[in-house]
All heavy atoms as TSV, in Angstrom:
chain	resi	resn	atom	element	x	y	z
A	1	MET	N	N	141.331	113.095	31.358
A	1	MET	CA	C	140.241	112.129	31.372
A	1	MET	C	C	140.110	111.552	32.779
A	1	MET	O	O	141.069	111.044	33.345
A	1	MET	CB	C	140.540	111.020	30.371
A	1	MET	CG	C	139.495	109.960	30.324
A	1	MET	SD	S	139.934	108.775	29.036
A	1	MET	CE	C	138.654	107.619	29.295
A	2	SER	N	N	138.944	111.635	33.351
A	2	SER	CA	C	138.771	111.143	34.708
A	2	SER	C	C	138.322	109.687	34.697
A	2	SER	O	O	137.752	109.193	33.745
A	2	SER	CB	C	137.759	112.005	35.466
A	2	SER	OG	O	136.473	111.825	34.944
A	3	SER	N	N	138.596	109.037	35.802
A	3	SER	CA	C	138.244	107.639	35.963
A	3	SER	C	C	137.494	107.513	37.276
A	3	SER	O	O	137.823	108.187	38.242
A	3	SER	CB	C	139.510	106.790	35.983
A	3	SER	OG	O	139.194	105.460	36.274
A	4	ASP	N	N	136.500	106.645	37.297
A	4	ASP	CA	C	135.726	106.442	38.514
A	4	ASP	C	C	135.913	105.024	39.024
A	4	ASP	O	O	135.951	104.075	38.246
A	4	ASP	CB	C	134.238	106.677	38.269
A	4	ASP	CG	C	133.913	108.143	38.023
A	4	ASP	OD1	O	134.572	109.000	38.616
A	4	ASP	OD2	O	132.993	108.414	37.245
A	5	THR	N	N	136.029	104.915	40.337
A	5	THR	CA	C	136.089	103.625	41.002
A	5	THR	C	C	134.986	103.608	42.043
A	5	THR	O	O	134.792	104.591	42.751
A	5	THR	CB	C	137.452	103.429	41.700
A	5	THR	OG1	O	138.473	103.510	40.722
A	5	THR	CG2	C	137.522	102.094	42.403
A	6	THR	N	N	134.274	102.500	42.139
A	6	THR	CA	C	133.227	102.359	43.147
A	6	THR	C	C	133.674	101.360	44.195
A	6	THR	O	O	134.156	100.277	43.862
A	6	THR	CB	C	131.904	101.885	42.500
A	6	THR	OG1	O	131.492	102.851	41.528
A	6	THR	CG2	C	130.814	101.738	43.551
A	7	LEU	N	N	133.522	101.749	45.453
A	7	LEU	CA	C	133.829	100.871	46.575
A	7	LEU	C	C	132.566	100.736	47.414
A	7	LEU	O	O	132.117	101.703	48.040
A	7	LEU	CB	C	134.968	101.460	47.416
A	7	LEU	CG	C	135.364	100.672	48.660
A	7	LEU	CD1	C	135.853	99.273	48.286
A	7	LEU	CD2	C	136.424	101.426	49.447
A	8	ASP	N	N	131.967	99.549	47.389
A	8	ASP	CA	C	130.734	99.276	48.127
A	8	ASP	C	C	131.110	98.556	49.417
A	8	ASP	O	O	131.589	97.426	49.391
A	8	ASP	CB	C	129.808	98.416	47.278
A	8	ASP	CG	C	128.420	98.267	47.870
A	8	ASP	OD1	O	128.254	98.459	49.098
A	8	ASP	OD2	O	127.490	97.947	47.115
A	9	VAL	N	N	130.910	99.221	50.546
A	9	VAL	CA	C	131.275	98.639	51.837
A	9	VAL	C	C	130.056	98.241	52.667
A	9	VAL	O	O	130.184	97.961	53.857
A	9	VAL	CB	C	132.196	99.591	52.647
A	9	VAL	CG1	C	133.510	99.798	51.936
A	9	VAL	CG2	C	131.511	100.907	52.940
A	10	ARG	N	N	128.901	98.166	52.037
A	10	ARG	CA	C	127.685	97.825	52.783
A	10	ARG	C	C	127.729	96.433	53.389
A	10	ARG	O	O	127.157	96.209	54.441
A	10	ARG	CB	C	126.448	97.959	51.895
A	10	ARG	CG	C	126.131	99.402	51.537
A	10	ARG	CD	C	124.981	99.486	50.608
A	10	ARG	NE	N	125.416	98.975	49.299
A	10	ARG	CZ	C	124.635	98.886	48.235
A	10	ARG	NH1	N	123.378	99.243	48.324
A	10	ARG	NH2	N	125.112	98.436	47.103
A	11	ASP	N	N	128.372	95.492	52.722
A	11	ASP	CA	C	128.383	94.111	53.201
A	11	ASP	C	C	129.729	93.692	53.786
A	11	ASP	O	O	129.991	92.502	53.952
A	11	ASP	CB	C	128.006	93.161	52.060
A	11	ASP	CG	C	126.563	93.388	51.607
A	11	ASP	OD1	O	125.718	93.723	52.459
A	11	ASP	OD2	O	126.289	93.237	50.403
A	12	VAL	N	N	130.575	94.654	54.104
A	12	VAL	CA	C	131.879	94.346	54.694
A	12	VAL	C	C	131.665	93.942	56.153
A	12	VAL	O	O	131.016	94.657	56.913
A	12	VAL	CB	C	132.825	95.563	54.585
A	12	VAL	CG1	C	134.110	95.313	55.345
A	12	VAL	CG2	C	133.096	95.885	53.129
A	13	ASP	N	N	132.200	92.767	56.517
A	13	ASP	CA	C	132.007	92.262	57.882
A	13	ASP	C	C	132.883	92.962	58.910
A	13	ASP	O	O	132.491	93.140	60.054
A	13	ASP	CB	C	132.288	90.765	57.934
A	13	ASP	CG	C	131.218	89.966	57.204
A	13	ASP	OD1	O	130.067	90.426	57.141
A	13	ASP	OD2	O	131.547	88.882	56.687
A	14	ASP	N	N	134.094	93.359	58.493
A	14	ASP	CA	C	134.989	94.020	59.426
A	14	ASP	C	C	134.896	95.532	59.252
A	14	ASP	O	O	134.069	96.034	58.511
A	14	ASP	CB	C	136.428	93.529	59.230
A	14	ASP	CG	C	136.905	93.735	57.792
A	14	ASP	OD1	O	136.061	93.952	56.901
A	14	ASP	OD2	O	138.122	93.681	57.555
A	15	GLU	N	N	135.746	96.243	59.949
A	15	GLU	CA	C	135.788	97.702	59.847
A	15	GLU	C	C	136.157	98.106	58.418
A	15	GLU	O	O	137.220	97.720	57.934
A	15	GLU	CB	C	136.804	98.248	60.848
A	15	GLU	CG	C	137.126	99.713	60.705
A	15	GLU	CD	C	135.926	100.611	60.844
A	15	GLU	OE1	O	135.138	100.407	61.771
A	15	GLU	OE2	O	135.785	101.522	60.013
A	16	PRO	N	N	135.318	98.890	57.733
A	16	PRO	CA	C	135.589	99.228	56.327
A	16	PRO	C	C	136.664	100.292	56.123
A	16	PRO	O	O	137.109	100.491	54.997
A	16	PRO	CB	C	134.240	99.727	55.810
A	16	PRO	CG	C	133.559	100.276	57.011
A	16	PRO	CD	C	134.007	99.393	58.156
A	17	PHE	N	N	137.121	100.952	57.191
A	17	PHE	CA	C	138.044	102.071	56.991
A	17	PHE	C	C	139.349	101.640	56.319
A	17	PHE	O	O	139.910	102.384	55.530
A	17	PHE	CB	C	138.346	102.793	58.305
A	17	PHE	CG	C	139.223	103.987	58.097
A	17	PHE	CD1	C	138.693	105.154	57.553
A	17	PHE	CD2	C	140.569	103.938	58.391
A	17	PHE	CE1	C	139.501	106.254	57.320
A	17	PHE	CE2	C	141.387	105.037	58.166
A	17	PHE	CZ	C	140.843	106.196	57.624
A	18	THR	N	N	139.833	100.444	56.625
A	18	THR	CA	C	141.075	99.970	56.014
A	18	THR	C	C	140.928	99.899	54.494
A	18	THR	O	O	141.818	100.318	53.756
A	18	THR	CB	C	141.456	98.589	56.581
A	18	THR	OG1	O	141.584	98.699	57.992
A	18	THR	CG2	C	142.761	98.092	55.988
A	19	ARG	N	N	139.813	99.397	54.036
A	19	ARG	CA	C	139.559	99.320	52.588
A	19	ARG	C	C	139.405	100.703	51.975
A	19	ARG	O	O	139.880	100.969	50.876
A	19	ARG	CB	C	138.312	98.494	52.314
A	19	ARG	CG	C	138.476	97.052	52.667
A	19	ARG	CD	C	137.207	96.295	52.412
A	19	ARG	NE	N	137.276	95.006	53.058
A	19	ARG	CZ	C	136.666	93.925	52.624
A	19	ARG	NH1	N	135.940	93.988	51.534
A	19	ARG	NH2	N	136.773	92.797	53.272
A	20	ILE	N	N	138.728	101.580	52.693
A	20	ILE	CA	C	138.540	102.944	52.191
A	20	ILE	C	C	139.893	103.655	52.098
A	20	ILE	O	O	140.202	104.293	51.096
A	20	ILE	CB	C	137.568	103.723	53.100
A	20	ILE	CG1	C	136.176	103.086	53.055
A	20	ILE	CG2	C	137.512	105.184	52.701
A	20	ILE	CD1	C	135.227	103.590	54.124
A	21	ALA	N	N	140.720	103.535	53.136
A	21	ALA	CA	C	142.029	104.183	53.144
A	21	ALA	C	C	142.907	103.667	52.008
A	21	ALA	O	O	143.617	104.443	51.358
A	21	ALA	CB	C	142.716	103.970	54.494
A	22	ALA	N	N	142.855	102.363	51.735
A	22	ALA	CA	C	143.638	101.795	50.638
A	22	ALA	C	C	143.167	102.344	49.301
A	22	ALA	O	O	143.985	102.691	48.439
A	22	ALA	CB	C	143.541	100.270	50.654
A	23	ALA	N	N	141.863	102.455	49.126
A	23	ALA	CA	C	141.320	102.999	47.872
A	23	ALA	C	C	141.700	104.465	47.712
A	23	ALA	O	O	142.004	104.915	46.608
A	23	ALA	CB	C	139.807	102.819	47.831
A	24	LEU	N	N	141.704	105.217	48.802
A	24	LEU	CA	C	142.082	106.629	48.741
A	24	LEU	C	C	143.554	106.800	48.385
A	24	LEU	O	O	143.915	107.713	47.643
A	24	LEU	CB	C	141.793	107.321	50.079
A	24	LEU	CG	C	140.327	107.499	50.434
A	24	LEU	CD1	C	140.193	108.037	51.849
A	24	LEU	CD2	C	139.620	108.390	49.433
A	25	SER	N	N	144.401	105.916	48.898
A	25	SER	CA	C	145.825	106.039	48.604
A	25	SER	C	C	146.124	105.770	47.132
A	25	SER	O	O	147.116	106.265	46.599
A	25	SER	CB	C	146.646	105.110	49.493
A	25	SER	OG	O	146.425	103.763	49.145
A	26	ASP	N	N	145.262	105.009	46.469
A	26	ASP	CA	C	145.429	104.717	45.040
A	26	ASP	C	C	144.786	105.769	44.143
A	26	ASP	O	O	144.940	105.718	42.927
A	26	ASP	CB	C	144.819	103.357	44.699
A	26	ASP	CG	C	145.572	102.204	45.344
A	26	ASP	OD1	O	146.752	102.393	45.700
A	26	ASP	OD2	O	144.978	101.122	45.488
A	27	LEU	N	N	144.067	106.717	44.728
A	27	LEU	CA	C	143.298	107.691	43.949
A	27	LEU	C	C	144.203	108.759	43.345
A	27	LEU	O	O	144.938	109.441	44.060
A	27	LEU	CB	C	142.245	108.341	44.857
A	27	LEU	CG	C	141.123	109.115	44.184
A	27	LEU	CD1	C	140.249	108.184	43.340
A	27	LEU	CD2	C	140.272	109.810	45.233
A	28	GLU	N	N	144.154	108.883	42.034
A	28	GLU	CA	C	144.920	109.907	41.323
A	28	GLU	C	C	144.113	111.203	41.283
A	28	GLU	O	O	142.912	111.214	41.529
A	28	GLU	CB	C	145.230	109.442	39.896
A	28	GLU	CG	C	146.062	108.172	39.839
A	28	GLU	CD	C	147.480	108.359	40.340
A	28	GLU	OE1	O	148.008	109.485	40.246
A	28	GLU	OE2	O	148.056	107.373	40.834
A	29	SER	N	N	144.755	112.301	40.899
A	29	SER	CA	C	144.098	113.615	40.920
A	29	SER	C	C	142.945	113.722	39.929
A	29	SER	O	O	142.051	114.535	40.119
A	29	SER	CB	C	145.109	114.722	40.663
A	29	SER	OG	O	145.701	114.543	39.396
A	30	ASP	N	N	142.943	112.910	38.875
A	30	ASP	CA	C	141.864	112.984	37.888
A	30	ASP	C	C	140.828	111.880	38.078
A	30	ASP	O	O	139.988	111.652	37.217
A	30	ASP	CB	C	142.427	112.934	36.471
A	30	ASP	CG	C	143.155	111.637	36.180
A	30	ASP	OD1	O	143.537	110.935	37.143
A	30	ASP	OD2	O	143.343	111.318	35.000
A	31	GLU	N	N	140.871	111.210	39.219
A	31	GLU	CA	C	139.953	110.106	39.482
A	31	GLU	C	C	138.964	110.456	40.585
A	31	GLU	O	O	139.219	111.330	41.408
A	31	GLU	CB	C	140.724	108.851	39.908
A	31	GLU	CG	C	141.616	108.291	38.834
A	31	GLU	CD	C	142.406	107.094	39.328
A	31	GLU	OE1	O	142.808	107.071	40.499
A	31	GLU	OE2	O	142.614	106.194	38.512
A	32	THR	N	N	137.858	109.740	40.586
A	32	THR	CA	C	136.838	109.886	41.617
A	32	THR	C	C	136.571	108.517	42.230
A	32	THR	O	O	136.422	107.539	41.509
A	32	THR	CB	C	135.530	110.428	41.028
A	32	THR	OG1	O	135.776	111.718	40.464
A	32	THR	CG2	C	134.448	110.547	42.085
A	33	LEU	N	N	136.537	108.473	43.542
A	33	LEU	CA	C	136.139	107.263	44.254
A	33	LEU	C	C	134.708	107.458	44.709
A	33	LEU	O	O	134.393	108.449	45.373
A	33	LEU	CB	C	137.045	107.027	45.468
A	33	LEU	CG	C	136.631	105.874	46.387
A	33	LEU	CD1	C	136.727	104.537	45.664
A	33	LEU	CD2	C	137.475	105.863	47.653
A	34	GLU	N	N	133.842	106.538	44.342
A	34	GLU	CA	C	132.467	106.592	44.822
A	34	GLU	C	C	132.305	105.525	45.892
A	34	GLU	O	O	132.394	104.327	45.607
A	34	GLU	CB	C	131.464	106.373	43.697
A	34	GLU	CG	C	130.043	106.525	44.196
A	34	GLU	CD	C	129.030	106.592	43.082
A	34	GLU	OE1	O	128.918	105.596	42.347
A	34	GLU	OE2	O	128.374	107.638	42.942
A	35	LEU	N	N	132.104	105.973	47.110
A	35	LEU	CA	C	131.929	105.097	48.261
A	35	LEU	C	C	130.436	104.856	48.447
A	35	LEU	O	O	129.653	105.809	48.497
A	35	LEU	CB	C	132.524	105.754	49.502
A	35	LEU	CG	C	132.324	105.022	50.819
A	35	LEU	CD1	C	133.064	103.690	50.809
A	35	LEU	CD2	C	132.786	105.890	51.967
A	36	VAL	N	N	130.043	103.600	48.558
A	36	VAL	CA	C	128.648	103.234	48.796
A	36	VAL	C	C	128.580	102.638	50.194
A	36	VAL	O	O	129.312	101.704	50.515
A	36	VAL	CB	C	128.142	102.214	47.749
A	36	VAL	CG1	C	126.677	101.892	47.988
A	36	VAL	CG2	C	128.364	102.736	46.331
A	37	ASN	N	N	127.699	103.196	51.020
A	37	ASN	CA	C	127.605	102.772	52.408
A	37	ASN	C	C	126.141	102.693	52.814
A	37	ASN	O	O	125.283	103.319	52.194
A	37	ASN	CB	C	128.351	103.762	53.299
A	37	ASN	CG	C	128.837	103.146	54.583
A	37	ASN	OD1	O	128.440	102.049	54.958
A	37	ASN	ND2	N	129.693	103.862	55.280
A	38	SER	N	N	125.861	101.964	53.885
A	38	SER	CA	C	124.482	101.817	54.353
A	38	SER	C	C	124.067	102.933	55.307
A	38	SER	O	O	122.907	103.007	55.702
A	38	SER	CB	C	124.302	100.459	55.043
A	38	SER	OG	O	125.213	100.340	56.108
A	39	PHE	N	N	125.014	103.795	55.675
A	39	PHE	CA	C	124.718	104.941	56.531
A	39	PHE	C	C	125.620	106.093	56.113
A	39	PHE	O	O	126.613	105.893	55.424
A	39	PHE	CB	C	124.948	104.595	58.018
A	39	PHE	CG	C	126.361	104.196	58.332
A	39	PHE	CD1	C	127.293	105.151	58.704
A	39	PHE	CD2	C	126.763	102.879	58.223
A	39	PHE	CE1	C	128.609	104.787	58.986
A	39	PHE	CE2	C	128.068	102.503	58.516
A	39	PHE	CZ	C	128.979	103.465	58.891
A	40	GLU	N	N	125.273	107.291	56.547
A	40	GLU	CA	C	126.117	108.440	56.226
A	40	GLU	C	C	127.409	108.339	57.036
A	40	GLU	O	O	127.374	108.336	58.271
A	40	GLU	CB	C	125.412	109.755	56.533
A	40	GLU	CG	C	126.249	110.946	56.114
A	40	GLU	CD	C	125.545	112.277	56.268
A	40	GLU	OE1	O	124.500	112.342	56.940
A	40	GLU	OE2	O	126.063	113.258	55.732
A	41	PRO	N	N	128.552	108.269	56.371
A	41	PRO	CA	C	129.821	108.056	57.077
A	41	PRO	C	C	130.417	109.359	57.610
A	41	PRO	O	O	131.518	109.765	57.241
A	41	PRO	CB	C	130.701	107.430	55.992
A	41	PRO	CG	C	130.207	108.055	54.732
A	41	PRO	CD	C	128.712	108.204	54.925
A	42	GLU	N	N	129.684	110.016	58.495
A	42	GLU	CA	C	130.107	111.317	59.010
A	42	GLU	C	C	131.511	111.321	59.618
A	42	GLU	O	O	132.248	112.288	59.415
A	42	GLU	CB	C	129.078	111.843	60.014
A	42	GLU	CG	C	127.774	112.208	59.366
A	42	GLU	CD	C	126.767	112.760	60.359
A	42	GLU	OE1	O	127.182	113.251	61.433
A	42	GLU	OE2	O	125.572	112.706	60.055
A	43	PRO	N	N	131.939	110.278	60.341
A	43	PRO	CA	C	133.303	110.308	60.895
A	43	PRO	C	C	134.393	110.359	59.814
A	43	PRO	O	O	135.500	110.817	60.076
A	43	PRO	CB	C	133.398	108.997	61.687
A	43	PRO	CG	C	131.990	108.629	61.991
A	43	PRO	CD	C	131.190	109.117	60.815
A	44	LEU	N	N	134.069	109.936	58.627
A	44	LEU	CA	C	135.044	109.934	57.540
A	44	LEU	C	C	135.320	111.336	57.007
A	44	LEU	O	O	136.410	111.603	56.502
A	44	LEU	CB	C	134.521	109.039	56.400
A	44	LEU	CG	C	135.386	108.890	55.167
A	44	LEU	CD1	C	136.713	108.227	55.512
A	44	LEU	CD2	C	134.650	108.091	54.104
A	45	TYR	N	N	134.386	112.241	57.137
A	45	TYR	CA	C	134.507	113.560	56.516
A	45	TYR	C	C	135.730	114.340	56.996
A	45	TYR	O	O	136.450	114.925	56.187
A	45	TYR	CB	C	133.239	114.382	56.724
A	45	TYR	CG	C	131.998	113.785	56.101
A	45	TYR	CD1	C	130.745	114.116	56.575
A	45	TYR	CD2	C	132.061	112.891	55.041
A	45	TYR	CE1	C	129.596	113.581	56.006
A	45	TYR	CE2	C	130.926	112.351	54.470
A	45	TYR	CZ	C	129.693	112.704	54.961
A	45	TYR	OH	O	128.556	112.179	54.391
A	46	ASP	N	N	135.969	114.368	58.294
A	46	ASP	CA	C	137.136	115.091	58.824
A	46	ASP	C	C	138.434	114.458	58.334
A	46	ASP	O	O	139.400	115.156	58.038
A	46	ASP	CB	C	137.112	115.128	60.351
A	46	ASP	CG	C	136.078	116.102	60.885
A	46	ASP	OD1	O	135.682	117.030	60.133
A	46	ASP	OD2	O	135.664	115.941	62.044
A	47	VAL	N	N	138.451	113.126	58.245
A	47	VAL	CA	C	139.631	112.424	57.736
A	47	VAL	C	C	139.891	112.822	56.292
A	47	VAL	O	O	141.024	113.118	55.899
A	47	VAL	CB	C	139.452	110.893	57.859
A	47	VAL	CG1	C	140.594	110.154	57.179
A	47	VAL	CG2	C	139.325	110.477	59.313
A	48	LEU	N	N	138.828	112.853	55.489
A	48	LEU	CA	C	138.978	113.227	54.078
A	48	LEU	C	C	139.545	114.640	53.946
A	48	LEU	O	O	140.487	114.871	53.191
A	48	LEU	CB	C	137.638	113.127	53.349
A	48	LEU	CG	C	137.072	111.727	53.174
A	48	LEU	CD1	C	135.667	111.800	52.588
A	48	LEU	CD2	C	137.982	110.872	52.301
A	49	LEU	N	N	138.963	115.575	54.674
A	49	LEU	CA	C	139.410	116.963	54.580
A	49	LEU	C	C	140.857	117.121	55.046
A	49	LEU	O	O	141.636	117.838	54.424
A	49	LEU	CB	C	138.479	117.871	55.381
A	49	LEU	CG	C	137.050	117.992	54.831
A	49	LEU	CD1	C	136.186	118.815	55.783
A	49	LEU	CD2	C	137.049	118.594	53.438
A	50	SER	N	N	141.226	116.431	56.110
A	50	SER	CA	C	142.589	116.558	56.630
A	50	SER	C	C	143.623	115.940	55.693
A	50	SER	O	O	144.791	116.299	55.739
A	50	SER	CB	C	142.695	115.928	58.019
A	50	SER	OG	O	142.594	114.524	57.938
A	51	ARG	N	N	143.175	115.030	54.830
A	51	ARG	CA	C	144.091	114.382	53.883
A	51	ARG	C	C	144.034	114.999	52.491
A	51	ARG	O	O	144.610	114.463	51.551
A	51	ARG	CB	C	143.793	112.890	53.807
A	51	ARG	CG	C	144.090	112.172	55.103
A	51	ARG	CD	C	143.957	110.693	54.955
A	51	ARG	NE	N	144.221	110.028	56.227
A	51	ARG	CZ	C	144.202	108.723	56.376
A	51	ARG	NH1	N	143.946	107.937	55.352
A	51	ARG	NH2	N	144.444	108.184	57.562
A	52	GLY	N	N	143.302	116.120	52.352
A	52	GLY	CA	C	143.292	116.835	51.083
A	52	GLY	C	C	142.279	116.345	50.065
A	52	GLY	O	O	142.464	116.543	48.865
A	53	PHE	N	N	141.203	115.745	50.528
A	53	PHE	CA	C	140.156	115.277	49.629
A	53	PHE	C	C	138.925	116.168	49.752
A	53	PHE	O	O	138.695	116.784	50.791
A	53	PHE	CB	C	139.750	113.833	49.963
A	53	PHE	CG	C	140.821	112.826	49.705
A	53	PHE	CD1	C	141.641	112.398	50.739
A	53	PHE	CD2	C	141.031	112.316	48.444
A	53	PHE	CE1	C	142.636	111.459	50.515
A	53	PHE	CE2	C	142.031	111.380	48.202
A	53	PHE	CZ	C	142.828	110.953	49.237
A	54	GLU	N	N	138.151	116.210	48.695
A	54	GLU	CA	C	136.843	116.852	48.717
A	54	GLU	C	C	135.809	115.752	48.543
A	54	GLU	O	O	136.113	114.691	47.988
A	54	GLU	CB	C	136.723	117.864	47.578
A	54	GLU	CG	C	137.677	119.028	47.713
A	54	GLU	CD	C	137.548	120.015	46.567
A	54	GLU	OE1	O	136.976	119.661	45.518
A	54	GLU	OE2	O	138.047	121.142	46.721
A	55	TYR	N	N	134.578	116.010	48.980
A	55	TYR	CA	C	133.549	114.979	48.856
A	55	TYR	C	C	132.179	115.609	48.666
A	55	TYR	O	O	131.939	116.758	49.048
A	55	TYR	CB	C	133.546	114.071	50.095
A	55	TYR	CG	C	133.171	114.791	51.368
A	55	TYR	CD1	C	131.852	114.894	51.765
A	55	TYR	CD2	C	134.142	115.395	52.160
A	55	TYR	CE1	C	131.504	115.571	52.921
A	55	TYR	CE2	C	133.816	116.065	53.312
A	55	TYR	CZ	C	132.488	116.143	53.692
A	55	TYR	OH	O	132.145	116.815	54.829
A	56	GLU	N	N	131.297	114.846	48.062
A	56	GLU	CA	C	129.877	115.190	47.949
A	56	GLU	C	C	129.103	113.954	48.359
A	56	GLU	O	O	129.414	112.846	47.908
A	56	GLU	CB	C	129.512	115.544	46.512
A	56	GLU	CG	C	130.131	116.820	46.014
A	56	GLU	CD	C	129.721	117.119	44.575
A	56	GLU	OE1	O	128.714	116.557	44.105
A	56	GLU	OE2	O	130.425	117.895	43.937
A	57	THR	N	N	128.123	114.134	49.213
A	57	THR	CA	C	127.348	113.012	49.723
A	57	THR	C	C	125.913	113.098	49.231
A	57	THR	O	O	125.320	114.174	49.208
A	57	THR	CB	C	127.356	113.013	51.266
A	57	THR	OG1	O	128.709	113.010	51.713
A	57	THR	CG2	C	126.624	111.815	51.824
A	58	GLU	N	N	125.368	111.940	48.868
A	58	GLU	CA	C	123.986	111.868	48.417
A	58	GLU	C	C	123.327	110.644	49.046
A	58	GLU	O	O	123.878	109.544	49.008
A	58	GLU	CB	C	123.929	111.747	46.892
A	58	GLU	CG	C	122.530	111.626	46.348
A	58	GLU	CD	C	122.500	111.430	44.844
A	58	GLU	OE1	O	123.565	111.200	44.237
A	58	GLU	OE2	O	121.403	111.489	44.284
A	59	ARG	N	N	122.165	110.865	49.613
A	59	ARG	CA	C	121.379	109.742	50.132
A	59	ARG	C	C	120.475	109.285	48.998
A	59	ARG	O	O	119.610	110.041	48.546
A	59	ARG	CB	C	120.559	110.172	51.343
A	59	ARG	CG	C	119.821	109.037	51.978
A	59	ARG	CD	C	119.083	109.504	53.205
A	59	ARG	NE	N	118.569	108.366	53.939
A	59	ARG	CZ	C	118.011	108.462	55.118
A	59	ARG	NH1	N	117.905	109.631	55.716
A	59	ARG	NH2	N	117.571	107.388	55.725
A	60	VAL	N	N	120.654	108.052	48.549
A	60	VAL	CA	C	119.882	107.566	47.400
A	60	VAL	C	C	118.772	106.611	47.808
A	60	VAL	O	O	117.891	106.303	46.999
A	60	VAL	CB	C	120.796	106.919	46.335
A	60	VAL	CG1	C	121.718	107.964	45.729
A	60	VAL	CG2	C	121.599	105.782	46.915
A	61	ALA	N	N	118.793	106.136	49.049
A	61	ALA	CA	C	117.742	105.282	49.596
A	61	ALA	C	C	117.865	105.330	51.118
A	61	ALA	O	O	118.836	105.864	51.649
A	61	ALA	CB	C	117.894	103.848	49.099
A	62	ASP	N	N	116.889	104.747	51.809
A	62	ASP	CA	C	116.941	104.756	53.275
A	62	ASP	C	C	118.214	104.105	53.797
A	62	ASP	O	O	118.743	104.500	54.835
A	62	ASP	CB	C	115.736	104.021	53.857
A	62	ASP	CG	C	114.464	104.842	53.731
A	62	ASP	OD1	O	114.558	106.065	53.489
A	62	ASP	OD2	O	113.371	104.256	53.868
A	63	ASP	N	N	118.711	103.102	53.086
A	63	ASP	CA	C	119.887	102.369	53.551
A	63	ASP	C	C	121.054	102.445	52.564
A	63	ASP	O	O	121.887	101.553	52.504
A	63	ASP	CB	C	119.527	100.904	53.805
A	63	ASP	CG	C	119.044	100.212	52.537
A	63	ASP	OD1	O	118.762	100.903	51.536
A	63	ASP	OD2	O	118.952	98.974	52.551
A	64	GLN	N	N	121.075	103.521	51.790
A	64	GLN	CA	C	122.184	103.665	50.838
A	64	GLN	C	C	122.601	105.119	50.692
A	64	GLN	O	O	121.803	105.978	50.350
A	64	GLN	CB	C	121.808	103.118	49.466
A	64	GLN	CG	C	122.976	103.150	48.498
A	64	GLN	CD	C	122.630	102.555	47.144
A	64	GLN	OE1	O	121.521	102.139	46.891
A	64	GLN	NE2	N	123.598	102.519	46.273
A	65	TRP	N	N	123.892	105.351	50.965
A	65	TRP	CA	C	124.518	106.657	50.826
A	65	TRP	C	C	125.643	106.521	49.822
A	65	TRP	O	O	126.361	105.520	49.809
A	65	TRP	CB	C	125.088	107.126	52.156
A	65	TRP	CG	C	124.031	107.408	53.186
A	65	TRP	CD1	C	123.365	106.486	53.935
A	65	TRP	CD2	C	123.519	108.675	53.564
A	65	TRP	NE1	N	122.485	107.122	54.774
A	65	TRP	CE2	C	122.562	108.463	54.562
A	65	TRP	CE3	C	123.802	109.983	53.170
A	65	TRP	CZ2	C	121.866	109.499	55.162
A	65	TRP	CZ3	C	123.113	111.014	53.773
A	65	TRP	CH2	C	122.162	110.774	54.751
A	66	ARG	N	N	125.846	107.519	48.994
A	66	ARG	CA	C	126.951	107.543	48.031
A	66	ARG	C	C	127.780	108.793	48.280
A	66	ARG	O	O	127.239	109.891	48.357
A	66	ARG	CB	C	126.441	107.525	46.596
A	66	ARG	CG	C	125.787	106.191	46.265
A	66	ARG	CD	C	125.411	106.083	44.808
A	66	ARG	NE	N	124.912	104.755	44.542
A	66	ARG	CZ	C	125.631	103.787	43.975
A	66	ARG	NH1	N	126.862	104.019	43.598
A	66	ARG	NH2	N	125.106	102.594	43.773
A	67	VAL	N	N	129.077	108.592	48.452
A	67	VAL	CA	C	129.998	109.698	48.698
A	67	VAL	C	C	131.003	109.705	47.553
A	67	VAL	O	O	131.746	108.743	47.365
A	67	VAL	CB	C	130.728	109.535	50.051
A	67	VAL	CG1	C	131.628	110.740	50.310
A	67	VAL	CG2	C	129.729	109.350	51.191
A	68	ARG	N	N	130.999	110.767	46.761
A	68	ARG	CA	C	131.950	110.919	45.661
A	68	ARG	C	C	133.149	111.705	46.183
A	68	ARG	O	O	133.005	112.826	46.639
A	68	ARG	CB	C	131.306	111.627	44.469
A	68	ARG	CG	C	130.235	110.753	43.822
A	68	ARG	CD	C	129.586	111.397	42.611
A	68	ARG	NE	N	130.521	111.825	41.602
A	68	ARG	CZ	C	131.065	111.039	40.661
A	68	ARG	NH1	N	130.771	109.768	40.620
A	68	ARG	NH2	N	131.893	111.525	39.768
A	69	ILE	N	N	134.316	111.077	46.123
A	69	ILE	CA	C	135.534	111.630	46.723
A	69	ILE	C	C	136.546	111.935	45.635
A	69	ILE	O	O	136.817	111.089	44.779
A	69	ILE	CB	C	136.134	110.622	47.728
A	69	ILE	CG1	C	135.091	110.251	48.781
A	69	ILE	CG2	C	137.390	111.186	48.359
A	69	ILE	CD1	C	135.449	109.044	49.627
A	70	THR	N	N	137.099	113.149	45.700
A	70	THR	CA	C	138.145	113.558	44.755
A	70	THR	C	C	139.261	114.253	45.538
A	70	THR	O	O	139.058	114.716	46.658
A	70	THR	CB	C	137.606	114.536	43.698
A	70	THR	OG1	O	136.997	115.655	44.360
A	70	THR	CG2	C	136.574	113.882	42.794
A	71	ARG	N	N	140.428	114.339	44.929
A	71	ARG	CA	C	141.534	115.090	45.535
A	71	ARG	C	C	141.305	116.573	45.290
A	71	ARG	O	O	140.813	116.962	44.242
A	71	ARG	CB	C	142.868	114.675	44.929
A	71	ARG	CG	C	143.319	113.321	45.356
A	71	ARG	CD	C	144.804	113.140	45.046
A	71	ARG	NE	N	145.235	111.806	45.421
A	71	ARG	CZ	C	145.629	111.453	46.640
A	71	ARG	NH1	N	145.662	112.334	47.594
A	71	ARG	NH2	N	145.995	110.214	46.903
A	72	GLU	N	N	141.699	117.406	46.234
A	72	GLU	CA	C	141.570	118.873	46.063
A	72	GLU	C	C	142.533	119.360	45.020
A	72	GLU	O	O	143.581	118.806	44.804
A	72	GLU	CB	C	141.843	119.586	47.384
A	72	GLU	CG	C	140.760	119.380	48.396
A	72	GLU	CD	C	141.027	120.181	49.658
A	72	GLU	OE1	O	142.058	120.857	49.782
A	72	GLU	OE2	O	140.189	120.120	50.545
């Protein structure tokens, strides 16, 4: 049974990577993290791949991107 967690970093005042990294470290193999951001987080993609995650990105509005992240 999979579980989904949503992390919305659109209104984060500081660098959101710390929050994203913490959420990723808690992610189990049957879970999905859905990251919501105001821009496409292209720098994150290489980090995800190097740490063994897969992702799918969808632009849902001009200022909203959703990245569904799972473990490989």
